[in-house]
MARVO-900450 format. One line per field, with one value per residue: residue in one letter; chain; x, y, z of N, C-alpha, C, O, CB in turn. Coordinates in nm, 2 decimals. Glycine has a CB too. Layout:
BEGIN
resn: A; ...
chain: A; ...
n.x: X; ...
n.y: Y; ...
n.z: Z; ...
ca.x: X; ...
ca.y: Y; ...
ca.z: Z; ...
c.x: X; ...
c.y: Y; ...
c.z: Z; ...
o.x: X; ...
o.y: Y; ...
o.z: Z; ...
cb.x: X; ...
cb.y: Y; ...
cb.z: Z; ...
END
This chain:
BEGIN
resn: T; I; I; D; N; D; G; A; P; T; V; T; I; E; D; V; I; I; D; E; D; A; G; T; V; T; I; P; V; T; L; S; N; P; S; D; E; D; T; V; I; E; I; V; T; T; T; G; T; A; G; E; D; D; Y; E; E; T; I; V; T; V; T; I; P; A; G; E; T; E; G; E; V; I; V; P; I; T; E; D; T; T; D; E; E; D; E
chain: A; A; A; A; A; A; A; A; A; A; A; A; A; A; A; A; A; A; A; A; A; A; A; A; A; A; A; A; A; A; A; A; A; A; A; A; A; A; A; A; A; A; A; A; A; A; A; A; A; A; A; A; A; A; A; A; A; A; A; A; A; A; A; A; A; A; A; A; A; A; A; A; A; A; A; A; A; A; A; A; A; A; A; A; A; A; A
n.x: 7.93; 7.93; 8.16; 8.19; 8.35; 8.36; 8.49; 8.51; 8.31; 8.43; 8.45; 8.35; 8.38; 8.25; 8.40; 8.28; 8.17; 8.06; 7.88; 7.95; 7.73; 7.52; 7.42; 7.39; 7.56; 7.52; 7.67; 7.76; 7.79; 7.93; 7.93; 8.16; 8.06; 7.75; 7.65; 7.55; 7.45; 7.33; 7.52; 7.70; 7.83; 8.04; 8.11; 8.34; 8.38; 8.66; 8.91; 9.03; 9.06; 8.87; 8.83; 8.81; 8.62; 8.43; 8.24; 8.04; 8.18; 8.11; 7.97; 7.85; 7.63; 7.58; 7.37; 7.38; 7.16; 7.13; 7.21; 7.21; 7.40; 7.44; 7.44; 7.39; 7.54; 7.46; 7.60; 7.63; 7.69; 7.88; 7.84; 8.08; 8.20; 8.45; 8.66; 8.79; 9.01; 8.90; 8.83
n.y: 6.19; 6.45; 6.65; 6.82; 7.11; 7.34; 7.56; 7.57; 7.81; 8.14; 8.35; 8.68; 8.95; 9.25; 9.59; 9.85; 10.18; 10.37; 10.58; 10.63; 10.66; 10.51; 10.27; 10.00; 9.81; 9.70; 9.45; 9.35; 9.02; 8.81; 8.55; 8.41; 8.26; 8.09; 7.82; 7.47; 7.39; 7.50; 7.76; 7.80; 8.04; 8.13; 8.42; 8.62; 8.90; 9.11; 9.32; 9.57; 9.82; 9.96; 10.03; 9.82; 9.93; 10.03; 9.86; 9.57; 9.27; 9.01; 8.70; 8.57; 8.39; 8.34; 8.23; 8.15; 8.08; 7.79; 7.84; 8.11; 8.42; 8.62; 8.76; 8.90; 9.05; 9.17; 9.39; 9.51; 9.84; 10.04; 10.35; 10.57; 10.82; 10.92; 11.14; 11.09; 11.00; 10.91; 10.57
n.z: 1.14; 1.37; 1.52; 1.82; 1.84; 1.98; 2.22; 2.58; 2.74; 2.84; 3.13; 3.18; 3.40; 3.44; 3.46; 3.67; 3.74; 4.00; 4.22; 4.57; 4.73; 4.63; 4.72; 4.62; 4.37; 4.04; 3.87; 3.55; 3.42; 3.19; 2.94; 2.70; 2.50; 2.44; 2.66; 2.65; 2.88; 3.21; 3.35; 3.63; 3.85; 4.10; 4.29; 4.46; 4.65; 4.69; 4.84; 4.64; 4.42; 4.56; 4.90; 5.19; 5.36; 5.20; 5.08; 5.13; 5.22; 5.00; 4.90; 4.61; 4.40; 4.06; 3.81; 3.48; 3.25; 3.03; 2.69; 2.71; 2.75; 2.94; 3.27; 3.60; 3.89; 4.21; 4.44; 4.77; 4.87; 5.09; 5.22; 5.34; 5.57; 5.52; 5.36; 5.05; 4.78; 4.44; 4.39
ca.x: 7.95; 7.96; 8.24; 8.17; 8.48; 8.34; 8.56; 8.43; 8.30; 8.51; 8.36; 8.40; 8.31; 8.27; 8.43; 8.18; 8.19; 7.94; 7.89; 7.95; 7.60; 7.43; 7.36; 7.43; 7.61; 7.49; 7.78; 7.73; 7.87; 7.90; 8.01; 8.21; 7.97; 7.65; 7.67; 7.42; 7.41; 7.33; 7.66; 7.70; 7.96; 8.05; 8.19; 8.37; 8.44; 8.78; 8.96; 9.11; 9.07; 8.78; 8.87; 8.72; 8.51; 8.34; 8.15; 8.02; 8.23; 8.00; 7.99; 7.73; 7.63; 7.50; 7.34; 7.35; 7.08; 7.17; 7.18; 7.22; 7.54; 7.45; 7.38; 7.44; 7.56; 7.44; 7.69; 7.60; 7.80; 7.88; 7.89; 8.14; 8.22; 8.59; 8.69; 8.90; 9.02; 8.82; 8.90
ca.y: 6.23; 6.59; 6.67; 6.95; 7.17; 7.47; 7.56; 7.60; 7.96; 8.21; 8.44; 8.82; 9.03; 9.39; 9.69; 9.95; 10.30; 10.40; 10.67; 10.56; 10.67; 10.44; 10.16; 9.88; 9.82; 9.59; 9.42; 9.25; 8.90; 8.76; 8.43; 8.44; 8.19; 8.02; 7.68; 7.40; 7.36; 7.62; 7.79; 7.86; 8.11; 8.19; 8.54; 8.66; 9.04; 9.13; 9.46; 9.61; 9.97; 10.01; 9.99; 9.73; 10.00; 10.08; 9.76; 9.45; 9.14; 8.93; 8.58; 8.56; 8.30; 8.38; 8.12; 8.19; 7.97; 7.73; 7.91; 8.26; 8.46; 8.73; 8.76; 9.01; 9.04; 9.29; 9.40; 9.62; 9.94; 10.11; 10.49; 10.61; 10.96; 10.95; 11.21; 11.01; 11.00; 10.81; 10.44
ca.z: 1.28; 1.39; 1.64; 1.89; 1.86; 2.05; 2.35; 2.70; 2.75; 2.94; 3.20; 3.20; 3.50; 3.39; 3.56; 3.68; 3.81; 4.08; 4.34; 4.70; 4.80; 4.54; 4.80; 4.56; 4.24; 3.96; 3.78; 3.44; 3.40; 3.05; 2.88; 2.57; 2.41; 2.52; 2.69; 2.64; 3.02; 3.29; 3.40; 3.77; 3.88; 4.24; 4.29; 4.60; 4.64; 4.77; 4.84; 4.52; 4.42; 4.67; 5.03; 5.26; 5.43; 5.10; 5.04; 5.22; 5.16; 4.95; 4.81; 4.54; 4.29; 3.95; 3.72; 3.35; 3.19; 2.91; 2.57; 2.74; 2.77; 3.03; 3.40; 3.68; 4.03; 4.29; 4.55; 4.85; 4.89; 5.22; 5.22; 5.46; 5.58; 5.49; 5.24; 4.99; 4.63; 4.37; 4.40
c.x: 7.99; 8.04; 8.22; 8.31; 8.47; 8.41; 8.46; 8.42; 8.39; 8.42; 8.43; 8.31; 8.35; 8.32; 8.31; 8.23; 8.06; 7.97; 7.87; 7.81; 7.49; 7.36; 7.39; 7.49; 7.57; 7.61; 7.75; 7.84; 7.83; 7.99; 8.05; 8.13; 7.87; 7.69; 7.54; 7.38; 7.41; 7.48; 7.65; 7.83; 7.95; 8.15; 8.21; 8.43; 8.56; 8.83; 9.05; 9.12; 8.97; 8.83; 8.77; 8.61; 8.41; 8.23; 8.14; 8.08; 8.11; 8.04; 7.85; 7.74; 7.54; 7.49; 7.30; 7.28; 7.15; 7.13; 7.19; 7.37; 7.55; 7.38; 7.43; 7.45; 7.53; 7.52; 7.65; 7.72; 7.78; 7.93; 7.95; 8.16; 8.36; 8.60; 8.81; 8.90; 8.93; 8.90; 8.88
c.y: 6.37; 6.60; 6.81; 7.00; 7.30; 7.46; 7.60; 7.76; 8.01; 8.31; 8.58; 8.89; 9.18; 9.48; 9.79; 10.07; 10.35; 10.50; 10.59; 10.56; 10.59; 10.33; 10.03; 9.91; 9.69; 9.57; 9.31; 9.14; 8.83; 8.63; 8.47; 8.37; 8.11; 7.87; 7.60; 7.35; 7.50; 7.64; 7.86; 7.91; 8.17; 8.30; 8.59; 8.80; 9.04; 9.28; 9.47; 9.76; 10.03; 9.95; 9.90; 9.80; 10.05; 9.99; 9.65; 9.33; 9.05; 8.81; 8.56; 8.45; 8.35; 8.26; 8.18; 8.07; 7.92; 7.81; 8.06; 8.29; 8.58; 8.70; 8.88; 8.98; 9.17; 9.29; 9.52; 9.71; 10.01; 10.25; 10.53; 10.77; 11.01; 11.02; 11.14; 11.03; 10.90; 10.68; 10.35
c.z: 1.28; 1.52; 1.69; 1.92; 1.93; 2.19; 2.46; 2.70; 2.86; 3.00; 3.21; 3.30; 3.47; 3.50; 3.56; 3.76; 3.87; 4.19; 4.47; 4.76; 4.73; 4.62; 4.75; 4.42; 4.16; 3.86; 3.68; 3.44; 3.27; 3.02; 2.74; 2.46; 2.49; 2.55; 2.67; 2.78; 3.10; 3.34; 3.53; 3.81; 4.02; 4.24; 4.43; 4.58; 4.73; 4.75; 4.72; 4.52; 4.52; 4.80; 5.10; 5.34; 5.33; 5.05; 5.14; 5.15; 5.12; 4.87; 4.74; 4.43; 4.18; 3.86; 3.59; 3.28; 3.06; 2.79; 2.59; 2.76; 2.88; 3.16; 3.47; 3.82; 4.10; 4.42; 4.64; 4.87; 5.02; 5.20; 5.35; 5.46; 5.56; 5.36; 5.17; 4.84; 4.57; 4.37; 4.28
o.x: 8.08; 7.99; 8.24; 8.38; 8.57; 8.40; 8.35; 8.52; 8.41; 8.32; 8.55; 8.19; 8.46; 8.28; 8.24; 8.32; 7.96; 8.08; 7.80; 7.78; 7.37; 7.24; 7.43; 7.47; 7.59; 7.64; 7.71; 7.96; 7.72; 8.10; 7.98; 8.12; 7.91; 7.76; 7.43; 7.28; 7.48; 7.55; 7.58; 7.93; 7.85; 8.26; 8.12; 8.53; 8.56; 8.79; 9.15; 9.19; 9.00; 8.87; 8.65; 8.51; 8.31; 8.15; 8.23; 8.05; 8.03; 8.13; 7.75; 7.85; 7.42; 7.59; 7.20; 7.35; 7.21; 7.01; 7.19; 7.45; 7.67; 7.28; 7.50; 7.38; 7.57; 7.51; 7.64; 7.83; 7.66; 8.04; 7.89; 8.13; 8.39; 8.55; 8.92; 8.80; 8.88; 9.02; 8.93
o.y: 6.42; 6.56; 6.90; 6.95; 7.38; 7.36; 7.65; 7.82; 7.95; 8.36; 8.59; 8.89; 9.21; 9.47; 9.81; 10.06; 10.36; 10.49; 10.50; 10.47; 10.60; 10.29; 9.94; 10.02; 9.58; 9.65; 9.20; 9.16; 8.81; 8.62; 8.54; 8.42; 8.07; 7.81; 7.66; 7.28; 7.59; 7.54; 7.97; 7.84; 8.24; 8.29; 8.60; 8.82; 8.98; 9.35; 9.39; 9.82; 10.14; 9.83; 9.90; 9.73; 10.11; 10.02; 9.64; 9.30; 9.03; 8.82; 8.54; 8.43; 8.39; 8.19; 8.25; 7.97; 7.99; 7.85; 8.14; 8.20; 8.62; 8.64; 8.97; 8.89; 9.27; 9.19; 9.63; 9.66; 10.04; 10.27; 10.51; 10.83; 11.13; 10.97; 11.14; 11.07; 10.81; 10.68; 10.24
o.z: 1.21; 1.63; 1.62; 2.01; 1.93; 2.26; 2.43; 2.67; 2.96; 2.94; 3.23; 3.29; 3.48; 3.61; 3.46; 3.84; 3.81; 4.25; 4.47; 4.84; 4.76; 4.59; 4.83; 4.37; 4.22; 3.78; 3.71; 3.46; 3.24; 3.07; 2.67; 2.35; 2.60; 2.47; 2.68; 2.79; 3.06; 3.37; 3.54; 3.80; 4.05; 4.19; 4.51; 4.51; 4.84; 4.66; 4.70; 4.61; 4.57; 4.81; 5.06; 5.37; 5.37; 4.97; 5.23; 5.04; 5.21; 4.79; 4.81; 4.38; 4.21; 3.83; 3.58; 3.26; 2.98; 2.78; 2.49; 2.78; 2.90; 3.17; 3.41; 3.87; 4.05; 4.49; 4.58; 4.88; 5.06; 5.16; 5.46; 5.36; 5.58; 5.26; 5.23; 4.78; 4.64; 4.37; 4.28
cb.x: 8.06; 7.84; 8.39; 8.09; 8.55; 8.19; 8.67; 8.49; 8.15; 8.64; 8.34; 8.40; 8.35; 8.15; 8.56; 8.05; 8.25; 7.87; 7.79; 8.05; 7.56; 7.49; 7.21; 7.30; 7.76; 7.36; 7.90; 7.73; 7.85; 7.93; 7.92; 8.36; 8.05; 7.52; 7.73; 7.45; 7.50; 7.24; 7.74; 7.65; 7.98; 8.09; 8.13; 8.47; 8.33; 8.89; 9.04; 9.05; 9.03; 8.63; 8.90; 8.79; 8.57; 8.42; 8.19; 7.87; 8.34; 7.91; 8.03; 7.68; 7.58; 7.56; 7.23; 7.47; 6.94; 7.13; 7.04; 7.14; 7.60; 7.39; 7.42; 7.35; 7.71; 7.28; 7.84; 7.55; 7.80; 7.96; 7.77; 8.28; 8.18; 8.68; 8.72; 8.89; 9.17; 8.80; 8.85
cb.y: 6.14; 6.68; 6.64; 6.94; 7.17; 7.50; 7.66; 7.54; 8.00; 8.27; 8.39; 8.90; 8.99; 9.44; 9.77; 9.89; 10.42; 10.27; 10.79; 10.62; 10.81; 10.38; 10.18; 9.78; 9.84; 9.61; 9.37; 9.32; 8.79; 8.86; 8.31; 8.39; 8.10; 8.02; 7.66; 7.28; 7.26; 7.60; 7.88; 7.74; 8.23; 8.08; 8.65; 8.57; 9.15; 9.03; 9.49; 9.55; 10.01; 9.96; 10.11; 9.64; 10.12; 10.13; 9.70; 9.43; 9.07; 9.02; 8.45; 8.69; 8.15; 8.51; 8.02; 8.25; 8.00; 7.58; 7.88; 8.30; 8.51; 8.85; 8.63; 9.13; 8.99; 9.31; 9.41; 9.57; 10.04; 10.04; 10.59; 10.55; 11.01; 10.83; 11.36; 10.86; 10.98; 10.85; 10.37
cb.z: 1.34; 1.39; 1.61; 2.02; 1.73; 2.07; 2.34; 2.83; 2.78; 2.88; 3.35; 3.06; 3.65; 3.32; 3.52; 3.75; 3.72; 4.13; 4.33; 4.79; 4.81; 4.42; 4.80; 4.55; 4.23; 3.88; 3.87; 3.31; 3.52; 2.95; 2.89; 2.55; 2.30; 2.45; 2.84; 2.55; 3.09; 3.42; 3.30; 3.87; 3.77; 4.34; 4.20; 4.67; 4.68; 4.72; 4.97; 4.39; 4.28; 4.64; 5.12; 5.35; 5.51; 4.98; 4.90; 5.26; 5.25; 4.87; 4.90; 4.48; 4.34; 3.87; 3.77; 3.27; 3.17; 2.89; 2.53; 2.86; 2.64; 2.96; 3.48; 3.66; 4.06; 4.32; 4.51; 4.99; 4.77; 5.33; 5.18; 5.48; 5.72; 5.50; 5.26; 5.02; 4.58; 4.22; 4.53
END
């Protein structure tokens, strides 16, 4: 008998740096180890270092197929006319 002692994968959502006029940002999402089933992750953007006027609140779902460890999320960015520090 072989006992599966692999832990469930953990999810990492990478930090990115992007200019405000880019229009969108692609954010890598990775699993610590592959799963034998598709992994479905729901991501909700919230105000953090970027102000709520700098992006569109977005709920996205990314599916990382079984055996894979990488996916990506695309978030729309809103360019405003406010002169502000880097966020």
